N, C-alpha and C positions, 0 to 999 in steps of 0.2 A: 557442470552442465552449461555449456556456452550456447548462446542463441542471440539473434540479432533483433529481438523484439524490443521496441522502445518502452522503457520503463521510466518511472519517475521516483527516485529515491527508494527503489526496491518495491514500488507499487506498480501493478500492471492491470490493464483491462483484461478480464477473463477471455473475451473474444480474441484478443491479440495472441494470448498464450495458446488458446485452442487452435488457432491457425498455425502457429509456429510448431507446436508439439504434436497435435493430433489428440483426439479424445482419450485414447488409451494411455499414452505417455503422460498427459496432463493429469488424468485421474490418479495414476501411480505416483506422480510428483506430489499431489495433494495428500494422498494416503500416507506417504512416508514423511510428510512435514516440510518438504522443500518449499512449497507454497501453502499459504493459509488464506482461506476466505476472510474478508473483513467487511466491506460494505457491498451493497448490491452491485454485482457485475465486476467486482475487483478481487484480485488476489495479491498477497504480499509475500515477499521473501520470508520464509519461516524464521530466519535468524534475525530479521529486523521487525518482527511483529509489534514490539512495544516501542519502537523508535518513533518519536513525535513527528519527525520529518516524513517518515514512511506513511504513518497513519493520516497525516494531513494531505499528503499527495494522493493517497487512495480516496479520501473524501472528495478531493477536487476532480479526480477521474470519474467518480461515481455521479457527482452532481453536474459537472460541466464547467466551462470556462467562466461562467457568471457567478460561481460560488464565492462565498466570503467566509474566511476563517475568522473566528472571534473568540473572546474569552481567554481562558488559560492557554489554549493552543496558540493563539495569536501572540500572546505575551511571551511565551517561550520562544517562538519563531523569531521574535524581534529582540531576543537576547535578555529578557527580563530574568534576573537571577533571584528575585524575591519569591518566585513560585518554585517549590521543590520538585514537583513533577506534574505531568499533565493529568494525573489521576486524582489530584486534589480539587 
C-alpha cells in the first residue's frame, strides 16, 4: 500500500492517514493490522509497533514539537547499549 502521507519512522498522525485513505480504507487497514493505534491521534505501521524509534516518533507526533523524550527511550535513541529494551 503506497501513499504519500508524511510519516516519521512508521508513525503517522491519524488525521493525515484519514485524509490520504478515507474513512473506510483506513478502518480496514486498522482492522487487518496494517496500522495500529498507539498514542492519542497517532497510528503506527503494524510491523513496527514495538520499534523504539517508531514509538518515540508517535509520542512526538501526539505531543507536539515541544515534547521531550527521556528515560530509557532517550538512552536507547542515543545508543546506550546498557539497556536491553525500552520495556525495562
